[in-house]
C-alpha positions in Angstrom: -5.1 22.3 -5.0 -3.2 19.5 -6.7 -4.4 16.0 -6.1 -1.8 13.5 -5.0 -1.7 9.8 -4.8 -0.5 8.7 -1.4 1.2 5.4 -2.3 4.8 4.4 -2.2 6.1 3.8 -5.8 7.4 0.4 -4.8 3.8 -0.7 -4.1 2.6 0.0 -7.6 1.9 -2.8 -10.0 4.7 -4.0 -12.3 3.6 -1.9 -15.3 3.3 1.2 -13.2 7.1 1.7 -13.1 6.9 3.8 -16.3 6.9 7.5 -17.1 3.4 6.9 -18.6 2.0 5.8 -15.3 3.7 8.5 -13.3 2.3 11.2 -15.6 -1.1 9.6 -16.1 -4.2 11.4 -14.6 -5.0 10.3 -11.1 -8.3 8.6 -12.1 -6.3 6.3 -14.5 -3.7 5.6 -11.9 -6.4 4.7 -9.3 -8.2 2.5 -11.8 -4.9 0.6 -12.5 -4.2 0.2 -8.7 -7.8 -0.9 -8.0 -7.7 -3.5 -10.8 -4.4 -4.8 -9.4 -5.2 -4.9 -5.7 -9.0 -5.1 -5.5 -9.9 -7.7 -8.2 -12.6 -10.3 -7.4 -9.9 -13.0 -7.0 -7.9 -11.0 -4.5 -10.9 -9.9 -2.5 -12.2 -13.5 -2.4 -8.9 -14.7 -1.2 -8.8 -12.1 1.6 -12.4 -12.9 2.7 -11.5 -16.6 2.9 -8.4 -15.7 4.9 -10.5 -13.5 7.2 -12.7 -16.4 8.4 -9.6 -18.5 9.0 -8.1 -15.7 11.0 -11.1 -15.6 13.2 -11.0 -19.3 13.8 -7.2 -19.6 14.1 -5.5 -16.2 14.6 -2.0 -16.1 13.1 0.2 -13.0 12.7 0.8 -12.1 9.2 4.5 -12.0 8.2 5.9 -8.6 7.8 9.1 -7.9 5.8 11.5 -5.7 7.7 11.3 -2.1 6.7 14.5 -0.5 5.5 13.7 2.9 7.0 16.8 4.4 5.3 15.4 3.5 1.8 12.3 5.7 2.3 13.1 9.0 0.5 11.0 11.9 1.8 10.3 12.8 -1.8 8.3 9.6 -2.2 5.9 10.7 0.5 3.4 13.1 -1.0 0.5 15.0 0.5 1.3 14.2 4.1 4.1 15.2 6.5 6.8 12.4 6.4 6.8 12.2 10.2 3.0 11.6 10.3 3.4 9.0 7.5 6.1 7.1 9.4 4.0 7.3 12.6 1.0 5.8 10.9 3.1 3.1 9.3 4.8 2.2 12.7 1.4 2.2 14.4 0.0 -0.2 11.7 2.9 -2.5 12.2 2.5 -2.4 16.0 -1.2 -3.3 15.6 -0.5 -6.3 13.3 2.6 -7.6 15.1 2.1 -9.6 18.3 
């Protein structure tokens, strides 16, 4: 079975919009994404925000989703309707 990375290409770090990233082995791609989104600074910021959210809950701003710009070929390893249902459910959970 072929392993697939279930991330929208627009969410990749800046240097990931290259053919080298797209063809890199999944472990290398995961390492780059982890370094970009799970660094100590980012996690520390999220933890500080978490305590503030418990004390003073505030909805996080969500940018509108341009549903027409999501090409089914960008969704890999999961049925597109299931992907959209999960995404919509997540938004409903976060949005008051």
